[in-house]
N, C-alpha and C positions, 0 to 999 in steps of 0.2 A: 224045480226050483234050481236055480243053478247055486251054486255054493261060494259064500263071500268068502273073500281073503281075510286073513286075520289082522287084526289092527296092529297100528305100527306102534312100536314099544316109544313110549315119550321119551323126549332128547332131555339129556342131563345135561345143562348148561354150567354148573359148576365144576363140573370135570371136564368141560370145553375147556374154560377159563383157567382151571389150573393146568392143564399141557401147555398152556398159549404163553404161562408164567415161568419168571426166572426162578432157579432157585433160592432158596436163602440167602445164603450169603452174599450173594450179586444182585438181588434187590435191593438190598440193606444197603451195599455202596453204592448202589446205581441213584437210589434215594437220597442219599448221604451229598455226592454227590453235584445231585441237582440241587440242594435245596441249599449245598455252600456258594455255586453256581450265584440263586438266586440275591442269595443275601451279596455279592461282590459285586450284582447289577446293579441292585438296592444303593449300595454305598455309593461305588462309582458315579450314580446318576448323579446324584444329591453332590458328590463333591467336583460338578464343573465349573459352578464358579469359584470355588475353593482354588481348582487348578489353574484355572485360568485369569483370576485377579489375583490371586493370593489370600491369604487368611484377613481378609478383610471382612465387615460386620456393614451389610444393608440394612435400607428403613430404619424404620424408627420404631416399632414396637422390639425389637432387635437391640438398638441400643437399649433403649429402656432398661431392657433384663440385662443387659450387657453391665451398665453403671449399678443396679440395684445387688448382682451378686459380687463385684467389684465393692461393694459397701460394706455387703454381708462380710467377705474375706476377710476387710480391713479391722472391721470393727466387731465382728459376731453377730447372733443370730438375735440378742439380746437389746444392742444398739437399733438394729436393724428394725425391729417390732417400733421402736419407738422414735424413725427417725422422722423428723421434720423436714421435707427438701422444700428451702425457701427459692431454688431454680426453676422449678415448674409452677404451669398451673399460675402465674404472675396475675396479679400482685398477692394474692394470698397465701399461695407454697402449696404443699399436701402432704399429708402425713400417709407416709408412705404403708404402714404398718396395717392399716385399716384400711386402705383404699386400691389393696391388692390381694393376687394369692400368689403367696412365695414359695409354692410349687417346683417351679423352674426352676427359679433362683436355687434353694435348698437341694434341689440336685444336682448342677453345675459346683455349688460348694463343696456336696461331698464329694464329689467325682475329684474336683480338684485337689479335696484336702488325700482322696485316697493314691493317687497320681506321685503326690509328693515321694510314696515312698517305692512306685517302683518305676516312674517316667517323669519328670517331673515337667509341668505346664504352665504356663500362664493364664491367667482367665481370658484373656481374647481367644486364647487357643484352645480353651474344653471348650466355650462358647459356639464356639464358629465350629467345632467338630463335631461336639455331640448329635446333634439334631442328623448327623449322614446316619450314624453308627445308632441312631434311635429307629431311623427308618429301614432299615434292615433288620434290626431285631422288630416290628413292627411285622415285616413283609416272613416273617418265621414263624408271628401270632398269629399271623390270620389260616396261614395252609392249617397248623395248630388246629382252630377255629376249624376251617373246613373239613380236615381230618375225622373232628371228636362229634360232627353234622351225618357228615356219608361214611366213615368209615373206610374212606376209600385214601390209596397213597396218592393217586392221579390226578382227582380231583383237589388232595391240600398243596402241592407240587402247583398244579392249576393257579390254586385262587396267592400262593404265595407269586409269584412270578405275576401274577395281574395286579398285584397288590406293591410290585416294585416296581411295574414301569407306567402305573397310573398315575396320569398326569396332575390331576387336579391335584395328588396329594406331594406336589415336588415343591419344594420353595419358589418364590418369586423371580422372576427375572432383574438379577441385579443388574443395576447403570453400570458403564461403564468406572470403573476409578481412575485417577489422575495418572497412575504409573502405565497405565492401558489404554491413554486417551486416545481415538484417530487422530491423524492431521489433520487440521482444516485446510482446507485447499485454498489455494492461494486467489486475492482477490484480485478482482478484476476490476481497472476506471470505471465510474460510472458514466456512460454515455452523455453526452452535449448533446444542445438543448436543438442543434443540427442532426445532429446523428437520429435524435425522438421523433424528430418530423418526418411523416410520409414522404414519399416521393412525390413534386408536384404531374399533375397532370395538364395533358396538352390543354390549350386554350383556355386556365387558368390565368386569371387575369392578377392572381397573388403570385402566381411563378419567377422569378428572378430571372431575368435577361441582361440581351448587351446593355439596356440603358441604365443597370446597374442597382446597389441594394437602396440608394437614395431616391431613388425612383419608385422604389418598393415601400417604405418606410411610407409615402406622399398617399396611395392608393389603398394600406393594409386598411383604412377602415372601412373601405368599400366588401372586405370579406366578412367584418363581423356581423353579425347576426344582431338585429336589433330585441333589445331588452322589451319583454311583453309588461304591462301595466294592467294589476286586473282593479276593479274597482269592485269596494266591498259598500259602497252608498253613496248619495250627495255629502259631498266633502270630507272622503275617504280615500283620496290617491294612495295610493302604493307602489 
């Protein structure tokens, strides 16, 4: 009976992965650089409309949020809760305090008050730039959630990168603003009746010839198709 070869030792994949891994300080710096790049890309993509058209608020809901935030900044939160807006929902108006969720307005109000001591900005600029900054923070939080589930830095970075570039989470494309509206093309004169007519065919009795247009008017009635009459019944001719 032939002797069996000794069984091979099991492969320790953990040690194999550790040999391929970067040293701890270098790995930390690499992950930090990648997350910073993801944050920059997320903010840069969401600022495309701002860079192209300026700090302009587009669409309808952002305009209401800006107006509500502006009212809160000027009058305070107590008056915002009791604000009855008679310029919307005509003719009844709207009690804003009981018909809206004030979380977005409170956040913009808090950032506006905080930036007064650091870098003063208008309410319009805060409302325009806040979504882009929150998009970058949301990408990092998505990466943190992926790391909490998988305990993998690679999975966390990939999840943050997908969150940063996911098209369904971007703002809606803005319309052309007045300052960036394209020039209208030059208007061409409308074609005349003679230009719209097709070229005459050979042997057409309605085609102009050497006899002139007077003779053409005399026989143009020959080219018109007769109007059909439909009989609906006795004595109902139409």
